[in-house]
C-alpha positions in Angstrom: 0.0 0.0 0.0 2.8 2.4 0.8 4.6 1.6 -2.4 1.3 2.2 -4.3 0.8 5.5 -2.6 4.3 6.7 -3.5 3.7 5.7 -7.1 0.4 7.6 -7.1 2.0 10.7 -5.7 4.8 10.6 -8.3 2.2 10.2 -11.1 0.2 13.3 -10.0 3.4 15.3 -9.7 3.9 15.9 -5.9 7.6 16.5 -5.8 7.8 19.2 -3.1 9.5 16.7 -0.7 12.6 16.8 -2.9 13.7 20.1 -1.4 12.3 20.0 2.1 14.9 19.8 4.9 14.8 16.7 7.0 13.6 18.6 10.1 10.3 19.3 8.3 9.3 15.7 9.0 9.9 16.0 12.8 6.8 18.3 12.9 4.9 17.1 9.9 4.7 13.3 10.1 3.5 11.6 6.9 4.8 8.1 6.3 4.4 8.2 2.6 6.2 11.5 2.2 8.9 10.5 4.6 9.8 7.3 2.6 9.6 9.3 -0.6 11.9 11.9 0.9 14.5 9.3 1.9 14.3 7.9 -1.6 14.6 11.2 -3.4 17.2 12.8 -1.1 20.0 10.9 -2.8 18.3 10.2 -6.2 17.5 13.2 -8.4 16.6 10.9 -11.2 12.9 11.2 -10.4 13.0 14.9 -11.4 15.4 14.2 -14.2 12.8 12.0 -15.9 10.4 15.0 -16.1 12.8 17.8 -16.9 15.8 18.6 -19.0 18.8 20.8 -18.2 20.3 22.6 -21.2 21.8 25.9 -22.3 19.4 28.7 -22.9 18.7 29.8 -26.5 19.2 33.5 -27.2 15.5 33.6 -28.1 14.7 32.8 -24.5 16.8 35.4 -22.9 14.0 38.0 -22.4 11.7 35.3 -20.9 14.4 34.2 -18.5 15.2 37.8 -17.5 11.5 38.4 -16.7 11.5 35.2 -14.6 14.5 36.4 -12.7 13.0 39.7 -11.9 9.7 38.1 -10.9 11.3 35.6 -8.6 13.7 38.0 -6.8 11.2 40.8 -6.4 8.9 38.4 -4.5 11.5 37.4 -1.9 10.5 38.6 1.5 13.3 40.8 2.9 15.1 41.1 -0.4 15.7 44.5 -1.9 13.0 45.7 -4.3 13.7 47.1 -7.8 13.2 50.6 -6.6 16.0 50.0 -4.0 18.6 48.4 -6.2 17.7 49.2 -9.8 21.2 48.2 -11.1 20.9 44.7 -9.7 17.5 44.2 -11.3 18.9 45.4 -14.6 21.5 42.6 -14.3 18.6 40.2 -13.7 16.6 41.5 -16.6 19.6 41.2 -19.0 20.9 37.9 -17.6 21.4 36.6 -21.1 24.3 39.0 -21.6 26.4 36.8 -19.2 26.6 34.2 -21.9 28.8 36.5 -23.9 31.6 36.0 -21.4 34.1 33.2 -21.9 33.2 30.0 -20.1 29.9 31.4 -18.9 26.6 29.6 -19.5 23.0 30.5 -18.9 21.4 27.1 -18.0 17.7 26.4 -17.9 15.5 23.5 -16.8 12.6 22.9 -19.2 9.6 20.6 -19.0 8.5 18.0 -21.5 6.5 20.9 -23.1 9.7 23.0 -23.3 8.5 25.4 -20.7 11.2 27.2 -18.8 10.9 26.1 -15.1 14.2 27.5 -13.7 17.5 29.0 -14.6 21.0 30.1 -13.3 24.3 31.3 -14.6 27.3 29.0 -14.5 30.9 30.4 -14.5 33.8 28.3 -15.5 36.1 31.3 -14.9 35.5 33.2 -11.6 36.9 36.4 -13.1 33.5 36.8 -14.8 31.5 35.9 -11.7 30.6 39.6 -11.1 29.8 39.5 -7.4 31.2 41.7 -4.6 33.9 40.4 -2.3 36.8 38.2 -3.2 35.0 35.5 -5.2 36.1 36.8 -8.6 39.7 36.3 -7.5 39.3 32.6 -6.8 41.4 30.3 -9.0 40.8 26.7 -10.1 37.1 27.2 -9.3 33.7 27.3 -10.9 30.7 29.2 -9.6 27.1 29.8 -10.2 24.7 32.7 -9.5 21.2 33.9 -9.9 19.3 30.7 -9.3 15.6 31.2 -10.0 12.8 28.7 -10.1 9.4 29.4 -11.6 6.7 29.9 -8.9 4.7 27.0 -10.4 7.6 24.6 -10.1 8.8 25.1 -6.6 9.4 22.0 -4.6 9.9 19.8 -7.7 13.7 19.5 -7.6 14.4 22.2 -10.2 17.0 24.0 -8.2 18.8 20.8 -7.4 18.9 19.7 -11.0 20.5 23.0 -12.0 23.0 22.9 -9.1 23.9 19.3 -9.9 24.7 20.3 -13.5 27.1 22.9 -12.2 28.7 20.3 -10.0 29.1 18.1 -13.0 30.6 20.8 -15.1 33.1 21.9 -12.3 34.2 18.3 -11.9 34.5 17.8 -15.6 36.9 20.8 -15.7 38.8 19.3 -12.8 38.3 22.4 -10.6 39.0 22.1 -6.9 35.8 23.9 -5.8 32.4 25.3 -6.7 31.6 28.7 -5.2 28.1 30.2 -4.6 26.4 32.9 -2.6 23.0 33.2 -1.0 21.2 35.3 1.5 19.0 34.7 4.6 16.0 35.5 2.5 16.6 32.4 0.4 16.2 29.7 3.1 15.1 26.9 0.7 18.2 27.4 -1.4 20.4 27.7 1.7 19.2 24.3 3.0 19.6 22.7 -0.4 23.2 23.9 -0.6 24.0 22.5 2.9 22.4 19.2 2.0 24.6 19.0 -1.1 27.7 19.5 1.0 28.4 23.2 0.5 30.2 24.8 3.5 30.0 28.3 4.7 33.0 30.4 3.7 33.0 33.7 5.5 36.0 35.0 3.5 33.6 35.2 0.5 30.9 37.2 2.3 30.1 40.7 1.1 27.3 43.3 1.3 24.9 44.1 -1.6 23.9 47.6 -0.4 22.5 46.9 3.1 21.9 43.2 2.3 24.4 40.7 3.8 25.4 38.0 1.2 27.0 34.8 2.4 29.6 32.7 0.6 29.7 28.9 0.3 32.2 26.4 -1.1 31.8 22.9 -2.3 35.3 21.3 -2.3 36.1 18.4 -4.5 38.4 15.6 -3.4 
């Protein structure tokens, strides 16, 4: 019966358990979700069967920029466009990052080719474009500007994009993968910790009045 229930939940598309932290189940006990969580925690193939990660086409840049602006402007506690117009111009023109060497705008698309999420991957940190010391890091990859479509949250989209960046960094034989996040992005923060990223205070900086926190994933 439990197996049947899990199969049923997969079929109707309930994937929010993919990104929930384990502590969620200490206060929300549901045996079916708990078993599904344990299964999916170390197996992203469930989401992979429904979505594809690829490089964005230039014809999609405007749509992705609008997605970025929409997602970031909705974050509680994150600066609004009126407060940091330059940052939102970067989001809106996110496609321009792909003009830089070794920099890729990655998207996750559904079977209907609908864009469900995006981020920017950097094979050379000199183009990373953040504050702080991250652009000076050598033998490292990084990614920024992770955004997931509001209709696709909890379906493993962010994890698919992050995993692709891990794969690319390993393929290039880099020693580490560098990212930043903020306290307003708790879902992403927990996901990064679950993936093995470690806080690196030396990468921290401030975006105006907003503290931005650095993380590293070191490769053996």
